[in-house]
N, C-alpha and C positions, 0 to 999 in steps of 0.2 A: 504493500500500500504506500509506503514511504517513497519507493522508487517511482510509482505512478504519479504521486503528488509533485515530485521534483520535475518529472517530464512535463506535466501540465503547466507548472509555474514557468518553466523555460519556454514552453510554447506560447504562453501569453506574452512574455517579454519579447520574443522574436516577432510575433505578429504585430506588436506595438511598434517595434522598430521598422518593420516592413511597411506598415501603414504610414509612418512618418515620411518614408521615401516617396510614396504616391501622392502626398499632399503638398509638396514643395512647389515654390515658384519656379517656373520654367521659361527659358528663352531659346529661340532658334539659334543654331551656330552661325557665327559671322554676321550677326545682326545686332544693331544697337540695343542695349538693355536699359530700360527705363524703370527707375526705382522711385516709389512714392511712399513717404512715411509721415504719419501724424506724430506730433510732439505734444506731450502733456507734462505739466510740472507736478510737484509733489502734492498739490491740492486737486489733482486730476482735472485741471482746466488747461486750455490751450496755452502753449508756451508764449512768453512775451515776444513782441515783434523784434526785439534786439537779440534774440537767441540765435546763436550760430551752431550749425550742425556740420560735422565732417564725417565722410564715409570712407571706409577702406574695404576693398574686396580682395579675396585670396583664391588662388588656383587650388585645384584638388590636392596638390602636393604641398599646400600651405605657403608657397611663395607669393609675393605681392603682385596683384594685377593693378590695383591703384591704392595709394596710401594717403590718407588724410586729405581728401579732396572736398572742397566746400560744396554743400548742397544748397540749392536755390529755394528760398521760401516763396510759396505761392498760396495766398490766403492762409489757411491753417495747417498746411502740410508742406513738407520739404521734398524737393525733387532733384534727382541726379540721373543723367543719361551717360552711360559708359559705352565705350566702343565695344563692338562684338568680339568674340573669341571663338576659334574653331576647335578648341580642346574640349571634348565631351566629358562631362563628369559633374560631380556635386561640389559646388563652391561654397565658401563661407564669406560672411560680410559682417562688418561692425559699423554701427552708427553711433556717434558720440556727440551729444548736444550740450552746449554751455551758454549760460546767460551772461557770463562775465563776472558774476558774483559766486555762483556755485554751479555744479553740474546739474543740467536740466533733465538729462535722460541718457540712457545707454541701452543699446539694443544689439544683440547678436542674432544673426539669422543665416539661413542656408538657401541656396537656389541651385537649380539644375540647368545646365547648358546641353542641349540636344533636342532633336525633334520630338514632338509629343509622343509619336509612336514608339520611339526609342525608350522614352521614360516609362511608358506603359509596359513595354516588353521587359524592362529591368524589374519593374514591380512584380510582374507575373513570374519572372525567373526566381526572384527572392521568395515569393510565396511558394513556388514549386519546391525550392530547396528546403524550406521549413517543413512542408508536408512530407517530403522524402525522408528527412531526418527523423520525424515523428514515427513514420511507418517502420523505419529501421530500428528505432528504440523499442517499439512494441514487439517486433519480430524477435529482437534480442531477449526481451523479457519472456516471450514464449519459448525461446531456446533454453533459457534457464529453468523454466517450469516443466517443460516436457519430460516425460519419463521414457516414452518409446524412443529408442535410439534413432530410428529412421526419421520420425517427426522432429526430433531434437536437431539433427544435422541439417534437415531441410530448412527449418526456421533459421538456423545459424547462417547457412549459405545465402538464403534470401535476404537476411539482414545485411550481409556484406554487399550483396548486389545493389540494394537500395542506397546504401551509404556511398557506394562508388558512383552511382548515378548522380547523387547530390554533389559529390566532389567534381564530377565531370561538368555539371552546370556551373559550379563556382569557377572552375577553370575557364569556361567559355566567357563568363562575365568579366573575369580579370583580363582575358585576351582582348575583349572589346574595349575595355576602359584603359588599358595600359598605354602609356605614352612612349615607353621604351621598347624598341624592337627586340632587345635581348630578353626582356620579361615575356613578351609575346611568344618568342621562340621557345623559351623554357616551358611555358604552360602548354604550348602546342605539343611538345615532346611528352609532357605529363599526360595530356589527353590520350596520346597514342598508347602509353603504358596502361592507362585505365581500360582502353578497348581490349588490350591483351588480357587484362584481368577479367573482363566480361566473359570472354571465350573460355578462360580457365574455369571460372566459377560455374558457367553454364554447363560445361562438360562434366564438372564434378557433381552438379545437381542431377544431370541425366544419369550418371553412374549410380548415384544413391537411389534414384527411383527404379532403375533397372534391377539393381541388386535386391531392393525391397520387393519388387514384383516377383523375381525369381525365387526369393526366399519364401514368399507367401505361396507361390505355385507349388514349390517342392514340398512345403509343409502340408498343403492340402492333398497333394498326390499321395504322400506317405500316410496321411490319415485315412484316405479312401482305401488304400491297399491294406492297412491294418484292419479296417472294418470288414473288408471282404474275407479276411482270414480269421475274423472273430477275435482279434487281439485288442479291440477297443470296446469297453463297456459303455453302453448308452445310459 
């Protein structure tokens, strides 16, 4: 029961993290990015007209895209338009506002650069990875609980297959998001190794099922033979 509770707690955490990816602000690659923020003071009223706000944006690798650029005040919100970038990924930003006397506000935020379809695909991939990990954990629990040796190893091999599928999807996500050719090449080789693992585990699973079938068939045949010769009591 404790193991199941731990798995469910991890599932809730991962689903929360995955959901946060799907709700982020998104911009098309190589197109200007327009940011608008409202500023409120400590009394939860709009900031004074003399309040100055500066914005900083950071690439997915945390290097600076823009640092401490002044945002323009328009009515009750602040606006800044940044030049587009072609690097797809999740960026971070900081907005720091100061009225000259004390800090008026501070905001940390994230945004996504990539086509909307790419963002949806990433969200779906993360969701699929979470589901695969959960299935693998449940199969592993079944492996621990099973008493029949055939069922036990079947659950164990299936657990490994599902975990490898999850790692394969993680590798695909990293290949798509990696800016370095060396990283992409590494995970491309890693994916090839995983495919070899698929074939090995699939063959192992087939062998287990074949041996189970032969064992059941031989046992039934021996019982039938014993019954014909009256060696088995009903």
